[in-house]
N, C-alpha and C positions, 0 to 999 in steps of 0.2 A: 715830440720826442719823449716828454715825461710820461705820456700815456703808454708808449711802447715799453719803457723801462718798468712801469708799474705792472703791465701785463706779463712781462718776462719774469719779474719777481714773483708774481702770483703763481705762474706756471711752475717755476722752480720750487716754490714752497710746497705746492701740491705734490710734485714728484718726490720731494724729500719725505713728506709725510707718508706717502704710499710705500716707499722703499723701507722706511722705518717700521711700518706696520708688518710688512712681509718679513723683514729681518727678525723682528721680535717673535713672530710666530715660528719661524724656522729654528730659533734658538731653543724652542721647547722640545725639539727632538732629543731623545735619550732621557728626558726627565720622567719622573714618576707620574703615571696617569692619576687624575683626581679620583677621589672617592665618589662613586655613583650609587644610585639606588634603582630598585625595580628591575626591569628587563635588561637594562644596560649592565648593571652589576652582575646579574646572573650570567650574562653572555661572557663577560670578561673572566669570571671565575670558572665557568664550565668549559668554555671553548679556548680560552687563552688569547684569542685575537678577535678584534672587532674593528669594523670600518664605520666611521661616523661621517655623515654628510650634513653639513650645516647650511641651511638656505633660508630664504624668506620669500614670501609670495610676490613682493614687489621688486625683487632683484632681477634685473634684465640679464645679467651674466649667468644667473642660475637656470634660466629657461632651457638651454640646451642640455644641461647636466641632469636636471630633475627626472626626465624620462628614463635615463640610464639607471639612476638609483631606484626608480620605481621597479624596474626589471630586476635589478640585483637584489633588492630587499625582499622581493616576492619569491626568489629562488634560493636565497641563502639566509641562514638564520642569524648570522652575526654581522649583517649589514643594516645600518640604521639611518633613516632620514630624520633629521632633527630640525623642525621649523622653529627658528629662533623667535618668531612672533608668539608661539605657544609655549616654548620651553627655553626661555632665556637663561634659567638657572644652569642648565647643562652647558650651554654655550659659555657662560661666565666661568664655570669650573675649568673648562679647557682653555680659556683665555682667547676665545674667538673674537676677533675685532672687525671682521668683514666677511661677507658672503659672496660667492660660495667658498666654503672651506671644507677640506676633507682631512680627517685625522685617522690614522691607523694606530691602534693600540695593540701591542703584542707583549706578552709576558709581563703585564703590568706597567709597561713603559710606552711612551709615545714614540713609535717607530718612524712615523712620517707625518708631516703637517704641511699640507698643500693649500695655497691660497689662490683663488681665481679659478676660472674654468679650465678643465683638464680634458685631454682627448680620451676617448674610450679605452684605448690601449693602455694608457697610463693607469687608469682606474682598475682595469682588469688585472694588471700586474700586482695591484695591492690587495685584491680580494682574498679574505681569509678562506682557508680550506680549498684552495685551487688544486 
């Protein structure tokens, strides 16, 4: 009986942490986008909107989304794949706490912050310059 209670508490704790992370990321909507440099900064200043996809090579949930962003980033100039293993600084600036995360920045503000795998249709609806 004690083992069952321990397992249920652990599962509950896990879900509370996950929900807290998602809630914290969603609260970033409407906030000012962080100061960026290089190609990210140029895209935001020139185009006004950019879509950032944060992933890591070891992320199982990222596997179905990464080919979508390969396609989108090769055909659209303001779509960026950010591998957090190589560019943790950008992920930290946005406050990314888990992968995959997708962030839409429009007019200098975070317009959308999605956590977890998303269907193609949802991502296409976010694409800048549609």
